[in-house]
C-alpha positions, -999 to 999 in steps of 0.1 A, spaced: 786 -457 354 782 -420 362 795 -415 328 774 -436 310 738 -427 328 748 -388 319 751 -401 283 715 -417 286 700 -386 301 715 -366 278 702 -388 247 665 -388 264 666 -350 268 674 -347 229 645 -371 221 623 -353 241 631 -320 227 628 -335 190 596 -347 196 584 -313 212 593 -295 185 580 -321 158 546 -315 175 546 -280 172 556 -279 130 535 -307 121 505 -289 111 526 -267 84 532 -298 64 498 -307 66 472 -300 37 448 -283 63 472 -264 78 458 -233 93 493 -213 83 478 -202 49 444 -189 68 467 -170 92 487 -151 65 454 -141 55 448 -124 87 414 -143 92 409 -177 107 379 -195 97 361 -190 128 375 -152 128 359 -154 93 328 -166 104 323 -143 129 335 -109 108 308 -119 84 282 -123 112 290 -88 128 289 -79 91 253 -89 82 243 -76 120 255 -45 107 239 -41 76 203 -44 87 202 -16 109 224 4 87 200 -6 58 167 7 84 188 40 91 185 47 52 150 44 47 127 74 44 102 74 70 73 84 43 35 87 52 4 82 32 -35 87 38 -65 67 31 -101 73 41 -104 38 52 -89 3 60 -103 -8 23 -93 -29 1 -94 -2 -24 -59 7 -12 -46 -29 -13 -13 -17 -31 -1 1 -4 -11 -24 19 6 -55 1 34 -33 -9 44 -28 34 39 -64 40 60 -76 12 86 -53 16 84 -36 -16 86 -1 -4 118 -8 19 134 -20 -10 131 11 -26 143 30 8 107 35 21 94 29 53 60 40 44 28 46 69 -5 45 62 -28 63 83 -66 65 83 -82 100 79 -110 118 69 -110 131 33 -109 164 47 -81 158 69 -64 138 44 -65 172 23 -55 197 48 -23 173 56 -14 165 26 -13 209 18 8 212 49 34 180 43 23 165 79 11 135 58 25 148 19 10 121 3 -28 109 2 -43 82 -15 -80 96 -22 -83 110 -58 -117 123 -56 -111 146 -24 -79 157 -40 -96 169 -71 -123 186 -53 -98 202 -34 -86 221 -64 -117 226 -83 -132 244 -51 -107 251 -26 -81 263 -50 -55 241 -34 -22 227 -54 -29 193 -50 -13 169 -82 -29 134 -86 3 121 -100 -7 83 -100 -38 61 -104 -40 26 -92 -74 18 -92 -89 30 -129 -124 25 -118 -143 24 -89 -149 -7 -64 -181 6 -45 -215 -10 -47 -245 -1 -33 -264 -28 -12 -296 -26 6 -313 -44 40 -327 -74 32 -359 -65 22 -350 -39 -3 -354 -52 -38 -339 -24 -59 -331 13 -59 -362 25 -58 -372 7 -26 -347 33 -7 -367 63 -17 -370 80 14 -351 58 33 -313 63 50 -280 50 32 -251 56 42 -217 69 28 -179 74 46 -184 114 41 -200 139 21 -180 148 -7 -162 114 -11 -159 92 -39 -184 64 -22 -207 99 -19 -203 108 -56 -210 70 -67 -243 69 -49 -255 101 -67 -247 87 -101 -262 52 -93 -294 69 -80 -297 96 -109 -289 65 -133 -321 48 -114 -340 78 -123 -342 88 -89 -333 125 -75 -297 122 -63 -302 145 -35 -338 146 -26 -348 110 -31 -328 95 1 -313 105 31 -277 104 30 -259 101 60 -218 103 65 -204 74 87 -166 82 88 -157 48 73 -169 23 51 -164 -3 86 -191 19 99 -215 20 70 -216 -18 69 -220 -18 106 -247 7 100 -264 -12 73 -264 -50 92 -277 -33 126 -305 -16 107 -295 17 114 -294 23 76 -314 8 49 -289 12 24 -253 16 22 -224 20 0 -199 -5 1 -166 -17 -12 -142 -46 -5 -139 -66 19 -174 -51 33 -192 -62 1 -183 -98 4 -191 -93 40 -224 -82 34 -235 -108 4 -222 -135 30 -251 -118 53 -277 -122 27 -275 -82 20 -284 -77 -14 -260 -60 -44 -285 -35 -60 -257 -20 -84 -223 -18 -87 -209 20 -95 -185 6 -126 -220 -4 -143 -227 36 -141 -197 55 -146 -156 56 -151 -138 72 -124 -103 67 -106 -109 49 -71 -77 54 -61 -39 67 -63 -13 87 -48 -17 125 -47 10 153 -37 11 187 -29 26 209 -58 53 223 -41 63 193 -22 62 173 -59 87 201 -69 111 198 -39 110 160 -37 111 145 -72 131 122 -63 115 107 -32 82 109 -54 99 88 -80 110 58 -56 68 60 -40 56 58 -74 81 31 -88 73 9 -52 35 16 -57 35 5 -91 54 -28 -84 31 -38 -57 4 -30 -81 23 -57 -107 29 -79 -76 -10 -82 -68 -18 -92 -106 10 -117 -109 7 -134 -72 -29 -143 -73 -29 -168 -43 -3 -151 -24 -25 -118 -24 -53 -138 -15 -39 -153 16 -28 -112 31 -63 -105 20 -75 -131 42 -52 -126 73 -49 -88 68 -89 -82 70 -93 -113 89 -114 -130 62 -130 -164 50 -110 -180 24 -139 -177 0 -146 -140 9 -107 -132 5 -110 -150 -30 -142 -127 -41 -123 -93 -25 -97 -103 -50 -116 -106 -79 -133 -73 -73 -98 -53 -69 -78 -74 -96 -98 -62 -124 -97 -26 -117 -58 -24 -112 -42 0 -135 -21 -12 -159 3 21 -162 -6 45 -132 -23 67 -154 -57 77 -166 -73 95 -190 -74 131 -188 -110 129 -204 -124 114 -173 -110 141 -149 -124 166 -170 -159 150 -168 -150 151 -131 -144 187 -126 -177 195 -148 -198 177 -125 -183 190 -93 -187 224 -105 -220 219 -114 -227 206 -82 -209 232 -61 -215 262 -84 -180 268 -86 -162 285 -112 -131 267 -123 -110 285 -148 -82 262 -147 -69 230 -169 -71 195 -165 -30 197 -160 -38 218 -129 -48 189 -109 -36 160 -128 5 156 -138 16 117 -147 47 130 -160 65 112 -132 46 78 -134 43 78 -176 84 81 -178 83 49 -152 59 28 -175 80 35 -208 
């Protein structure tokens, strides 16, 4: 009896061990066995974790690789839309650039560009003037808007340019492009561009607009979106600068020595800006939506601002040298400065032309 009981115990023990061993090896024969995955050294969950870790580490690494670059503009104006939208849409980041846009007075912008503190400036007129009158080595290396977006607005009781005689008209700064545009508009109207009106500097287009609507001035040179805002409030648009002269309104300028020592960076900067300009032209609705949000405009004003700007976008980032030559002559005549240089001393489209081929 005891022998039989021992046999039964042994048999039960063998069955138990057989069952246990079978459970541990069953997955190996299954179609979804983990063994092949383990043989690669990465389980599925581990693979997902590794990929997530890789993605997480990739983003900071890319951010570290971005080159911090600053560009100055004289106002938060739609004239500089290519730079603003390029930042918003990540176009500059794709080119490896972390672009910082700073609002500076033209004189401060020129000084900062020459010193390298803010190497790039979007103000073309001030850059050119600094070369002609101050002997700086700034170079206009790109044009984003190849015509002026400025318009002369008057108080609600003003009907024409002549009605502004003896009255105060606002510009951002003396010698700035909007100041020059005003003088050409007045001259075109048969008025003395210096003596016929009282020209006052406001520092920014926003201040010029506020001076007009608050009654501190009877006229102001405005650009989008302030042009649309003024029209909505019932202020008359007396003349568009595009109707009386052709000038580059915005672009990219940089000191000659900086250009020489940082050609790869400048090339990336110009390439990204060209892509931003292309984006504006090809993505109307998205650009209008950005304008509406960034400048806090009503939809109809954002649309009007877009239409004012898109027609001025340069097709290839350049402009005729003759236009710069005319502007140089006008600056020398106005200031009594003798400029013995050439247009190429102030303008260098070598890089942007190579990118447009």
